[in-house]
Structures are given as structure tokens and as C-alpha cells.
C-alpha positions in Angstrom: 0.1 -0.2 0.0 3.1 2.5 0.4 4.1 2.0 -2.7 0.5 3.6 -3.6 0.4 6.2 -0.9 3.6 8.1 -2.4 2.2 7.5 -6.2 -1.0 9.1 -4.9 1.0 11.7 -3.2 3.1 12.9 -6.2 0.2 13.5 -8.4 -2.6 15.3 -6.0 -4.6 15.9 -9.2 -5.6 12.2 -9.2 -8.0 12.8 -6.1 -10.2 14.7 -8.9 -10.9 11.2 -10.3 -9.7 7.9 -11.5 -10.3 5.2 -13.2 -8.1 2.0 -13.8 -8.7 -1.2 -15.3 -6.5 -4.3 -15.3 -7.7 -7.0 -18.3 -6.3 -10.1 -18.0 -6.4 -13.7 -20.0 -9.1 -15.9 -19.5 -10.7 -17.9 -22.6 -8.9 -15.6 -24.8 -6.1 -13.5 -25.1 -5.7 -9.8 -23.5 -4.0 -7.6 -26.2 -4.5 -3.7 -26.7 -5.7 -4.2 -30.1 -8.3 -6.2 -28.3 -9.1 -4.3 -25.6 -9.5 -1.2 -28.5 -12.2 -3.3 -30.1 -13.9 -4.0 -27.1 -14.6 -0.5 -26.1 -15.6 0.3 -29.3 -12.9 2.9 -29.4 -10.3 4.9 -31.8 -6.7 5.4 -31.7 -6.0 9.1 -31.6 -3.4 11.6 -32.2 -2.1 14.5 -30.2 -4.0 17.6 -31.2 -7.2 15.9 -32.3 -9.9 18.0 -31.8 -12.7 15.3 -31.8 -11.1 12.8 -29.2 -14.4 12.2 -26.8 -13.6 10.7 -23.8 -9.9 9.6 -23.5 -8.3 6.4 -21.9 -4.8 5.5 -22.4 -4.1 1.7 -22.7 -0.8 -0.3 -22.3 0.4 -4.1 -22.3 2.0 -5.4 -19.3 3.4 -9.2 -20.0 0.0 -11.2 -20.9 -2.5 -8.0 -19.5 -3.7 -4.8 -20.5 -4.1 -1.8 -18.2 -6.5 0.9 -19.2 -6.1 4.3 -17.2 -8.6 7.3 -17.5 -7.1 10.5 -15.1 -10.3 12.1 -14.9 -13.6 9.3 -16.2 -15.5 6.6 -14.6 -16.3 4.8 -18.1 -14.2 1.7 -17.3 -16.7 1.1 -14.4 -19.9 0.9 -16.4 -21.6 -2.6 -16.0 -22.6 -2.1 -19.5 -18.5 -1.6 -20.6 -16.9 -4.3 -18.4 -19.9 -6.9 -20.2 -18.0 -6.2 -23.0 -14.6 -6.3 -22.0 -14.9 -9.0 -19.9 -15.7 -11.5 -22.7 -13.4 -14.2 -22.5 -11.4 -12.0 -19.9 -10.9 -11.3 -16.3 -11.6 -7.4 -15.5 -10.9 -5.4 -12.2 -11.3 -1.5 -12.4 -10.7 0.8 -9.1 -12.5 4.4 -9.5 -13.2 7.4 -7.7 -14.9 11.1 -8.2 -13.7 14.3 -6.8 -16.7 13.7 -4.1 -14.8 11.1 -2.9 -17.6 8.1 -4.2 -15.9 5.4 -5.4 -15.2 1.5 -5.4 -13.6 -1.7 -6.8 -15.4 -3.8 -9.8 -14.8 -7.6 -10.9 -16.3 -8.9 -14.2 -15.8 -12.0 -15.8 -16.9 -13.7 -18.8 -19.3 -11.0 -19.6 -20.7 -10.7 -16.1 -20.3 -8.1 -13.3 -19.5 -10.5 -10.4 -18.8 -7.7 -7.6 -19.0 -4.3 -7.2 -18.0 -2.9 -3.8 -18.1 0.8 -2.0 -14.2 1.8 -1.3 -15.8 3.7 1.7 -17.7 0.4 2.8 -15.9 -2.6 1.8 -19.2 -4.4 3.4 -21.6 -2.8 0.7 -21.2 -4.9 -2.0 -23.5 -6.2 -5.3 -23.4 -8.0 -8.4 -23.5 -11.6 -9.6 -21.2 -12.8 -6.7 -20.6 -10.2 -4.1 -18.6 -12.7 -2.2 -15.7 -12.6 -4.6 -14.5 -9.9 -2.7 -14.6 -11.3 0.8 -11.1 -12.0 1.8 -7.9 -9.8 2.1 -10.3 -6.8 2.9 -7.9 -5.4 6.4 -6.1 -2.9 4.6 -9.5 -1.3 3.0 -11.0 -1.7 6.5 -8.0 -0.2 8.2 -8.2 2.9 6.0 -11.6 3.9 6.0 -12.2 7.3 7.0 -8.4 8.0 6.1 -6.9 9.8 3.2 -5.2 6.7 2.7 -8.7 4.7 1.6 -8.0 5.6 -2.1 -4.1 3.6 -2.2 -5.6 1.0 -0.1 -8.3 0.1 -2.8 -5.5 0.2 -5.3 -3.3 -2.1 -3.8 -6.1 -4.4 -2.9 -6.5 -4.7 -6.8 -2.5 -5.5 -7.6 -3.0 -8.0 -5.0 -5.5 -9.8 -6.8 -3.9 -9.0 -10.4 -0.4 -9.0 -9.6 -0.3 -6.0 -11.6 1.1 -2.4 -10.9 -0.1 0.6 -12.3 4.0 1.7 -13.0 4.5 5.2 -11.5 7.7 5.3 -14.2 5.0 5.8 -17.1 3.3 8.4 -15.5 3.9 12.2 -15.8 2.7 15.3 -13.4 -0.2 15.8 -16.0 -1.0 12.1 -16.8 -0.2 8.8 -18.8 3.5 9.8 -20.6 3.2 8.2 -24.0 7.2 9.0 -24.0 8.0 7.5 -20.5 5.2 4.0 -21.2 4.2 1.9 -24.1 0.9 3.9 -23.9 -2.3 3.9 -26.5 -4.1 6.7 -26.5 -7.7 6.1 -27.7 -11.2 7.9 -27.8 -14.0 5.7 -25.9 -16.9 4.5 -28.2 -20.6 5.2 -27.1 -22.3 2.3 -24.9 -26.2 2.8 -24.1 -27.3 2.6 -20.8 -28.6 -0.6 -19.1 -32.0 0.1 -17.6 -31.7 1.1 -14.2 -33.2 1.3 -10.9 -34.2 4.3 -9.7 -32.5 4.1 -6.3 -29.3 2.0 -4.3 -32.3 0.0 -2.9 -33.2 -1.4 -6.3 -29.9 -2.7 -6.9 -30.2 -4.6 -3.7 -33.8 -5.5 -3.5 -35.5 -5.2 -7.0 -38.6 -6.6 -6.6 -39.3 -5.5 -3.1 -38.3 -1.6 -4.4 -40.9 -2.2 -7.6 -43.4 -3.5 -5.0 -43.6 -0.5 -2.9 -43.3 2.2 -5.5 -46.0 0.3 -7.7 -48.3 0.0 -3.6 -51.0 2.2 -2.9 -50.0 5.3 -0.8 -51.3 3.7 2.6 -49.7 0.4 2.1 -46.3 2.5 1.3 -47.1 4.8 4.0 -47.4 1.7 6.4 -43.9 -0.1 5.3 -42.0 3.1 5.4 -43.2 3.4 9.2 -42.2 -0.2 10.1 -39.0 0.6 9.0 -38.5 3.8 10.8 -39.5 1.9 13.4 -37.0 -0.4 13.6 -34.3 2.3 13.0 -35.5 4.2 16.0 -35.9 1.1 18.3 -32.0 0.5 17.1 -30.6 4.1 17.4 -30.5 7.0 19.6 -30.7 10.4 18.4 -29.7 13.4 19.5 -32.9 14.9 19.6 -35.4 11.9 20.4 -38.7 13.8 20.6 -37.8 15.1 16.4 -37.0 11.6 15.4 -40.5 11.1 17.2 -42.4 13.3 15.2 -40.7 12.3 11.5 -41.9 8.8 12.4 -45.5 10.0 13.3 -45.3 12.2 10.6 -44.9 9.3 7.9 -47.3 7.4 9.3 -50.3 9.8 9.4 -49.0 11.2 5.8 -48.4 14.5 7.5 -46.2 17.0 5.5 -43.5 18.7 7.5 -42.3 22.6 7.2 -38.7 23.3 5.7 -37.6 24.3 9.4 -38.5 21.1 10.8 -37.1 19.1 7.8 -33.9 20.9 7.9 -33.8 19.8 12.1 -34.2 16.5 10.9 -31.6 16.3 8.4 -28.9 17.5 11.2 -29.9 14.6 13.4 -27.0 12.6 14.9 -27.4 9.0 15.3 -25.6 7.2 18.1 -24.0 4.1 17.6 -20.3 2.4 16.9 -20.6 2.2 13.5 -20.4 5.7 11.6 -21.8 4.5 8.4 -25.1 2.6 10.2 -25.7 5.9 12.1 -25.7 8.0 8.8 -27.8 5.7 7.1 -30.2 5.6 10.4 -30.4 9.7 10.0 -30.6 9.7 6.3 -33.7 6.8 6.6 -35.7 9.4 9.0 -35.1 12.4 6.5 -35.7 10.5 3.3 -38.8 9.2 4.6 -40.4 12.6 5.0 -40.1 13.4 1.8 -42.9 13.3 -1.1 -43.9 10.6 -3.5 -42.4 7.5 -4.2 -39.0 8.5 -4.0 -39.5 8.0 0.0 -39.2 4.3 -0.7 -35.7 5.4 -1.1 -35.6 5.5 2.8 -36.1 1.8 3.1 -32.6 1.7 1.3 -31.1 3.4 4.1 -33.3 1.5 6.9 -31.5 -1.7 5.0 -28.4 -0.5 6.0 -28.7 1.0 9.4 -30.2 -2.0 10.5 -28.2 -4.9 9.2 -29.0 -7.4 11.4 -32.6 -6.7 12.0 -33.0 -6.2 8.3 -34.1 -9.9 7.4 -37.0 -9.7 10.0 -37.8 -6.4 8.7 -37.8 -7.6 5.3 -40.2 -10.4 6.2 -42.8 -7.7 7.3 -42.5 -5.5 4.7 -43.3 -8.4 2.1 -46.0 -9.2 4.5 -47.7 -5.6 3.9 -46.8 -5.6 -0.2 -48.1 -9.3 -0.8 -51.6 -8.2 0.6 -52.0 -6.0 -2.2 -50.7 -7.9 -4.7 
């Protein structure tokens, strides 16, 4: 991990965004020309005024690395399905606001996507693919070292290091390394659920959004009561007021809504506490988007979630 600590410290501009992929052979070879084809990309020359979104590629032994100093195309599921046809692909990415993660795709399937700020928050066809060797990532949570930790995680899984000597102060250096610059092709976006909850619980999310408003309120109330039972809040009366407003279908004034947003939940897990407050604040919103509060509750009450989930399904099944 020290290598990537130094790598990023010498290139502070990468804090604004990075996307790095390692493409490795499986049933097919990994070559620069093959990756260019899979990315629907074209080679570009310096000064090309119509270059579009750029990426740099290089061959390292039997593997290909792809680098973007400010972009996230390499982590898109649509792109990974094509890129991983016959290959294994690991990506690490982040944006200027601190969001990001690690993705693993094989044979056209995205097996795992892990949130770098919460390694236990994973989804994909096989999230358990990232169940091991996460000690360094967990130890770096909440620090400036989380980015280097996830880069080191990818190196350990692939055996491929992003060469510092191939990088300049402005990005991939074609003079220092065997980089090929390409303009990425267009990939239509896959259909996506309206929120993260839909990634984890697509059927339940869809049923809640389609349910009558009275059933949706009952479901939100059930989830919020589980949250307020699990956590203590900095203003218990205000938290109780939020739950009551949801249960009765009341609209709270803007000042009260703002106060709820700044509540503090008390507990050992910072992310769970944040999710608890987020659940309360989202639930008092309007329309079907308030369903997102159930997703926040899911992350807040991990141990209690299976029982809450059963009760939620009991509610929605009564309405078909």
C-alpha cells in the first residue's frame, strides 16, 4: 500500500478522479488491439479536436492496463460486459466527491462491485468474490489512504502494478511508457433502478413504488420504527415526530425537515448511524421517492433487516 500512498501523493490532481482497469486473459488473450475493439474505441493522435472521452492503454506481459485520469467509463456495467468477454477485469475508480469503488467482471458478468468507503456494501452476481483480503481497506476507512488501499487491493488480486515511471505530472506519459491513447466509443446505458435500494432489493423496491400510498406509508413506518428502536438520536422527540409524520401522511415544514437532516444517531458504526439519519430524512419526503428511505434503513439495521424485510413483504403481498 505504501507504493500507492507515494504514487498518489506525487500526483495530487488524481484526487479529482481516476479510473484504472486491469484486463487479464481467461478464455481469450488480453491485447491492446483486442481491448480497443471491445471498448469500441479508436486511436487518437495529439491535437485531435474531436477526441471525445479519452483513455490510455498499455500491455504489461499478458495483461492490459487501461487508465483514465478523470473518468468513470471503465466501471460502467455496460462497458464491463463487453470488456470482460473471455477475460477477467478489475477496475478501481473514484470521483472528486470521494465516491468510488472496485469492480470485478468475468465472462461478461459483473460479479462484484464494492464501495471503497464501505467494503461490506457490495453487489453483483457474486459479491462474495471480494470477501477476502479486505483488512487494509477496512483499516483505511475514513482516512486519506482509502484510495491507495483499494489500488493495492487490485494489485494483490491481479499481480499487476500501475507503473509510476510511466506517469507524468499531467497523466499517462507516452514518452515514458508504451501507452496508446484512444477515444472511447459509445455504450447505451442499461436500464437501472431508481435508487440503490433497487440494486439490492429490486422486487421489493418495485412493489413498494407500485403499492397504494397507504401501504407505502405503512412500510416506511415499519422500517423507521426499526431504526428508532435500534438507535438513539440527538433529539428523540424530533425523531419521533418524523416517524409520526410518515405514519399519518403529514407534511412537515422546511425548518423541521432541515432539523431532521442534522440529527445525530449514536452507535459504534459511523456508516450505520449516517444511514439511520438518512432514512428519517428521506422518509418525510414526498411521493414514491420516499421509498429510498427503506434502502437507507437496510444499511442502518443490518442485523434486524431480514425480519423487517419479511414484514415488508407481508405488507406488499396483501395488495398483490
